[in-house]
C-alpha positions as CSV (number, residue, x, y, z in Angstrom):
1,M,-0.5,16.6,-1.5
2,F,-1.6,13.4,-2.7
3,R,-0.4,10.6,-5.4
4,S,-1.8,7.1,-6.8
5,A,0.5,4.2,-6.4
6,E,2.2,3.2,-9.4
7,E,3.7,-0.2,-9.6
8,K,7.1,0.8,-8.7
9,D,5.7,1.8,-5.3
10,T,4.7,-1.9,-4.3
11,E,8.0,-2.0,-2.0
12,L,6.9,1.2,-0.4
13,L,2.9,0.4,0.4
14,L,4.1,-3.0,1.9
15,T,6.2,-1.2,4.0
16,F,3.3,1.2,5.2
17,I,1.2,-1.9,5.3
18,R,3.5,-3.5,7.6
19,A,4.3,-0.5,9.7
20,L,0.4,-0.3,10.3
21,A,0.2,-3.8,11.4
22,D,3.0,-3.3,13.7
23,Y,1.4,-0.3,15.4
24,E,-1.8,-2.5,15.5
25,H,0.0,-5.4,17.1
26,M,-1.1,-7.6,14.0
27,L,2.4,-8.0,12.0
28,D,1.9,-12.0,12.2
29,D,-1.4,-11.6,10.3
30,V,0.1,-9.9,7.4
31,V,0.2,-12.0,4.4
32,A,0.5,-9.4,1.5
33,T,3.7,-9.8,-0.4
34,E,4.8,-7.3,-3.4
35,E,3.8,-9.9,-5.8
36,I,0.2,-10.3,-4.2
37,L,0.1,-6.1,-4.4
38,S,1.3,-5.8,-8.1
39,D,-1.5,-8.2,-8.9
40,W,-4.3,-6.9,-7.0
41,L,-3.5,-3.1,-7.9
42,F,-1.9,-3.4,-11.3
43,E,-2.9,-6.3,-13.1
44,R,-6.5,-7.5,-11.9
45,R,-7.4,-3.5,-10.8
46,V,-9.7,-4.8,-8.0
47,A,-7.9,-2.4,-5.3
48,E,-6.2,1.1,-5.6
49,A,-3.9,2.8,-3.4
50,F,-2.8,6.7,-2.7
51,F,0.1,8.1,-1.0
52,A,-0.3,11.5,1.3
53,L,3.1,13.4,0.4
54,E,4.7,15.8,2.5
55,D,7.5,17.8,1.0
56,G,7.4,15.3,-1.9
57,V,7.7,12.2,0.6
58,A,5.3,9.8,1.2
59,V,4.0,9.8,4.9
60,G,0.9,8.1,4.9
61,F,-1.4,6.0,2.3
62,A,-4.9,4.7,1.6
63,L,-5.7,1.2,0.3
64,Y,-9.2,0.3,-0.7
65,F,-10.8,-2.4,-2.7
66,H,-13.5,-2.2,-5.4
67,N,-16.4,-4.5,-3.6
């Protein structure tokens, strides 16, 4: 099951972004903050995010930009 990210999910989304960057050995390259994510996803709406759920718990994510 999937669900769209909501503004209350910015901390969770950033956690997933950092975990992926850490896995890819690129954690030092992450410049995203909760404020940036909130602005881009929910204010300016230039990106969207979804979570993959297992038993109601987010286990993955997708983030894409409208360009």
